[in-house]
C-alpha positions, 0 to 999 in steps of 0.5 A: 696699761701702765708701762712706766715706773715713773707713773704717779700711781706706781710711785705712790703704791711703792711708797705705801709698800715700804713706808709705815708712816705713809700707810698710817697717814693715809689709813691704808696698807698693801697686800700681795698675792692671789691667796690673800686677795681672796680674803679681802672683804669688798668694803676693804678693797680700794685698788687692785693692780694686776700684772699683764701676765696674771692668769686671772686678769680678765676675770678677777671675780673668780678671785675676789667673789665680787666685781673688781675693776683692776689697774693693769700694769706691765710685768716689769712695772709690777716687779718694781711694785712688789716686795717679794722675790717672785711676784705673784702678779696681783697687789691690792691697796686696802683700807685699814680697820682702826679701832682703839683698844679702849673702844673695843673692850668697852663694847665687850664689857660682858660675855666672852673675851679672849685677847693676846697682848704683845710687848715689843714683838719684832719679827714679822713672821712671828706677829703674822703667825700669832694673828693667824693662830689667834683666829684658829684658836677663837681669840677675839683680838690682838693688842700690841704696844708701839714697839711691836712691829707694824702689822701692815708690814708686807711680811706680816700681812703675808704670814697672816694668810688672810687672818688680818681681815678677820682678827682686829689688831690694835696698838696702844701707846700705854700698854700698862694702862691698857692692861689695867683697863682690861683688869677693870673689865674683869679680864684675868691677865696671864704673863708667860714668864720663866718665873711662873709657878704653875704650868700653863696646862694646869690653869683653869682659864675663864671666859675673859682671859688675856695672855701677855707675850714679850719680846723674842730676846728679852721677854716681858719688861718688869713693869708689864710682868708686874701687871699680870694677875698670874705668871704661868710657864711652859715646862722646858726639857733639855737645855732650853729656856724658852720657845719661839714666841709664836709657838708659845703663844699658840700653846697658851691660846689653844689651852684657853680655847679648850676650856 
């Protein structure tokens, strides 16, 4: 059992929890909590750390569904590793699934393809909720620009509730070029925008559809808005101008899913 926070493994995991650059460099990320641990595919799990007072520490097969050889740490050490106020006693280092947007779309040049495309989304909870909702609505993937919050931020991974392991999330350094690529691949691109002429629930969505969702405060940039095939709006009553981006994305994705 590891009882010192000076242990090299503990220092390394603590760095991965807090440092996005370190996570990218090593191609890994960290998730915490029993609920999300139950969702980790065997091939993605690299290391599992459990607190000595974690109830299932002796039989993790009940958690994962496969055999796991955990690294046991003291409760004090685990608290140091944890990103939460109330540590749950289990933390896992996982392998990232890195796929480029170009490769993903090229592999799906025909047939159904439904995507959520994000520009500058900053709130970890919003991103996590959108990934979770994308799974629920049957969307194939999420594509984001590099101004969007890191999907492997611990707050994001927690809010995905495990969907991160099943919904590919890809970042692009050239969002306008990526949108053009999608359009060239017969994907119709819609922008959720206040200037939309048609309500989102009046549109007939096809089998190859993408929705553009912008930053919480500023919405979509003019450049990306102009790339859309069509602007759609979500009608507002009262004095509201817009909804929370995760709520808006949910409405759009389920509207397409119902087609």
